[in-house]
C-alpha positions, 0 to 999 in steps of 0.5 A: 310362693316366696315373695322376692323383690328382684324385678319391680317396675313403677310404671304409672299409666294414665292414672298417676296412682296405679302401680304395677308390681312384677314378681319373678317366677319361683323355682323349686328351691324357693318353693321348698323354703317358702313351705318350710317357713311358718305362716307368721314368717310368710306374712312378715315377709309379704309385709316387708316387701309390699312395704318397700315397693308400694308405700314409699313410692306412693307416699312421695307421689301423694306429697308431690301431687297437685290436688288443688282442682280436687274438692275431695281427693280420695285414693283408689287403691286396687291390686291385681295378680298376673303373669310377669312375663314380657310377653304377657304384660299387655294382657287385660288383667283380671278382677282385682284382688283388693280394692280400697279407697282413702280419703286424702282431703285432711291429710293433704291439706295438713301437709300443705300447711306444714310444708316449711317444717317438712322440708326440714324434717326431709333433711334430717330424715336422710340421717336417721330413718324410722322403722319402715311400716308393714302392710297387709290387705286388711289394714291397707287403708290405715297404713296408707294414710299413716305413711302418707305423711312420712318422707324417707328420701325427698325428691323434688319433681317438676311437672315437666319431669314426670314420674320416675321410669324404671325398666325391669332389668334395672330393678333387678340390680337395684332392689335385691331383698335383704332382711331388715336388721334395724332402722336403717335401710339401703338407699335405692339406686334407681330413685334420683335424689335431687337438691332442694329448690332455691326457694326452700328454707336455708338450714343454718349450721349452729354446731361447734363441730363444724369442719374447719381449715387445719391450723398452721403449726407456728412452731415448725421452722422450714429450713431450705435444703442445700443445693447439690452444688453447695454440698459439693463445695462444702465437701471440698472445703471439709476435705481441705481443712480436714486431716487428710494427707495427699503426699505422694511419699505415702504411695511410695511407702505403699509400694515398697511394702507391696513389693516386699510382700510379692518378693517374699520367700516361703520358708518354715511350714509355708509361713509368708514373711510379711513387712514389720508393720503388719506383725501383731507381736510375738506370742511367747510359749505358756509357763509352767503354771499355764499363764502367758508371759507379758505381751507388748500389745502397746507397741503392736497396737501403735504400730498397726495404727500407723500402718492403717493410717498410711494405707488410708492415705495412700488409698485417698491419694490413689482415689485422687490420682484415679480421677485426675487420670480419667478427667485427662483421658476424656481430654485425650478422647476428645482430641483424638475425635478432633484428629479423626475429623482432620484426617477423615473429613468425610466421616460424620461426627457420629462415625468419628466418636463411634470409631474412637469409642470402639478403639477404646473398648478394645484397649480397655477390654470393656463393652461399648455400653460399660465404657459409655456408662464410665465416660459419662461419669468421667466427663463430669470430672473433666467439667469440674476440673475446667471450672473449678480447677484441679484442686476442686477435683482432687479434694472432692469428697466422697459425693463426687461420683454420685454428683457426676453420675446423676449430674444434678446441679450441672448447669451454667450457673453452677459452673460459674460459681465454681470458676469464681471459687477456683482461686480461693480453693487453690489458695487453701490447697497450696497453703494447707497441702503444699505437696498436693500438686505433685499428684498432677505430675502423673498427667504432665502438669507442673508441680509449682505452687501458686500460693505460699505461707499462711492461709490467712495471709492472702485476701480473696475476692468473691468475684473470682479475681486473683487473691492479693497479699494481706499486707497490700490491703493495708499499705494505704493506711500504714506503709509499715504494716506487718502481721504475724499469724499466732496460734496462741497469745503472747505476753507483753513483757514490758507490761506484764513481765512473766505474770499472766493477768488471765489466770483464774484461781481454781474453784476449790481448795482441793483442786489447788492442792491436787493440781487439778483443773476444773471447768468453770462451766461444766465442772469436769476435769480439764487437761491437755491430755485427751485421755484424762480430759473430761471437759468438752465445752469447746472440743475443737479448741481444747482437750482433743489434741492438735487443732485443725485449721479453721475453715474460714478465709479473709476476703475483700468486702465490697461495701467499703469495710475493708477486710472480713471473714467468710465462713467456708463450712457451716458452724452450728449454734454454740460451736467454737470458730476460734480463739481471739489471740494477740498481744496481752498488754494494758493501758492502750488508748485510741486503738482497737483492742479487746478489753477483758477482766478476770475480776482481779486484773483487767488486760487488753489483747491487741492484734495490731501486729500479731494475732490470727483470723479473728482480727478480721471479724467485722461489726453487724448490728445483726451478728451471727457471732459473739465473743465469750469468756472461758477458763481453760486450765486456770487461764481465761480465754476469749472465744469466738462462738457461732450463733448458727452460721451457714456456709458462705456467709460472713462472720460478724459480731456486735462491737457494743456501744462502748466501741461506737461511743465517741468514735468518728465512724459510721456503721456500714453493716447495712441491716434494717436494725442498724443502731449506729448508721448515723454515729459519726454525725 
């Protein structure tokens, strides 16, 4: 018979030390395995099973048993073998097969004296268990005495709780025999483990690996992400100040090419005649030595570039016309629904919209679902047009479709912001793209521009009011004020003649002899020809061809500082915003000028009557830009460099103490670190 511990029931009767062990019936397979094992293996199996079933539970019971009313406590151990079937459990057992008595007086008194240490040992024993003892009928008394002082799993019990009760069905799932492979053993699920009583001694943590809260990384910078409306507005500014062209003439040229290709005749082996712009050059026949003659690929490549540019511009213009027509169609749809309400007063609003939708589906040739999906996006176009004007819709970037499809950011606050930006967008669009309003003629809108001249000849306001001419903001200070917008500085002939005081000698004699210009910052060659230039210190200003318009606007401040400069797009740290240009002169006194020197000669740049947008940069004690000297082509320049400016923020510089020293003015920057708040006092 193989001893398999599958069904165990610790059931205490009147005697708390009486334990019944139920052994399951064996089958043929288990009997065969039992017979095949050696007597030593059979004895080890019996010892292991009895030790797990009896000694652990017996040791816990002896530890918690109160023996104060016993003068000489002894343990009476009796073992019976009987049938474990449920129907036979009530029968009177026969004579015991083992009957032993153990004196517990010395063991219990010793454990009572060492109770504090035992509590610590009980906690530590849950981490590392000693090897469980084995048991045999001959050594029962000695093993029980040795096991009584061990506590593998401590369980606090109160007298009201009584001993734990387990049914045979529960034991079948909880105690499945497994062979011991080490000092650890599985926790018995049926034995509840309770916490220590409050009167137990507290175990203090003294180790250095006590779990701590993760340290906050101080080097991580949390940068808030732009909202959808912010991204949309920046995309509009980028398109306006970019290199796109919305001239309707490009569309006419494209239509002419299409008409030419459509009316072409087929001749010479079915070859279709294509416009000249599409020709990639004529390859000549090979010569006698097998080589090809020279091919004019340069001219072909240039013609291909021009043709691709025209097609791209025409495609961009067609995209703008598409959104214009779709936004106007939504207006016509709403007007038609209102007309149905007048002609059919008894029709509900839902049926009126349904009737208009069905009629439109028949004309478009689309399903109702397809048209509804498109109308949801087109209605977004109309809402943008109503808030930001036609310019905001025409110059919207590639994210317009996604912005109107998912409608993230379509709320009253965003639309109010677009309404405030509408005049500013129209100023930039009319001055930088004079022909863009001609696209609106396709829906019956006028093509007359509202704003003419240079983009920085207009002063915009942040509250959405109409822009005013730049000259009108200075008439109260100077009735004869006038300002000319410059791309490059001009020389004061009365002060310097034809000699430019900004000239800087080359870095070495070799460059001077060869006529080369070397950058004083990066050491690379400088040239106005982009093919030769290797200096990219400020590529938006020098060495990359024609300059693009700077995305800034002159705006009216609300704190008494007159005009200021607003960044429409973000400028990264170290990026050039623009060059400080004006009249190159000298010896001016009591006037706002830029003093500079090459180390050989000193000069001044005055922007009183001539200059560019850098004239309107205000002072701040906590500035986000600075003026920096830079030598380009042996000529010193003054560059306005960003320290990191976000879109919609004012561009400011620090005028330094030399400007404020002796000046009867007060700083109005409003910064907490202001150094010249009381400079006029």
